[in-house]
N, C-alpha and C positions, 0 to 999 in steps of 0.2 A: 718804760724808757730805760735805755742802757746808761749806766754811769760811766764816766771816763775812768781809765786806768789810773791808779795812784802812782806817785813817784816810786814807791816801793814795788809795785807791780812791774813797772818799767825796769827797775833794777833786777828783778827776778828774770825778766826777759833777757836782759843784757848778760846775766850769768849763764842762762841757758845757751845763749849765742856763743859764749866762751867755752862751752862744753862742760860746765859744772853740773854735777849730779845734785839731786834734791838734798842729800845729806850735807854736802858742802855748802849749799845755799842756806840751809837751816843753820849751820854753824856761823855763817856770816851774819845772819839776822838775829841769832840768839833765840830761835824758836825750834819747835820740834819738826822732824821730817814730815810728819802728818800735816802740819800746818802748811808747809810749802807745797805738798802734794795737792791739798785742797785749793790753795791760792792759784796754783798752776792750772788746775782744772777750770777754775773760774775764768782765768785769763784766756784759756783756750776757747771756752764758750764765747767769750766776749769778742774775740778776733776771728772766730769761726775757723779754728785750727784743730786738726785731729792728732797732731803729734808734735814732739819737741822741734823737729826740723822745720815744721811750718811756723812755729813760734819764732825760731831764729831768723827765718827768711822774712817774716813780717817785721821783726825788729830792725833788721838791716835796711829794708826798704824804708821804714819809718825814719830812721836816722839819716839816711841819704837824702831824703826829701827835705828834712829840716836844715840841712847844711847850706 
């Protein structure tokens, strides 16, 4: 069973949507770039995305639906 994305996962998606790179996201979160890379891979598997553009598109659709 898939777990829901955490609020931090969603923040990562938001930063990807804003065009932030993994290093910038890592600085925001106070973690290593490797941690962000692994989290982003997990997020991409969870939402069935194969690249950052798909993550951004998913996030935009998700936030539009919730408004």
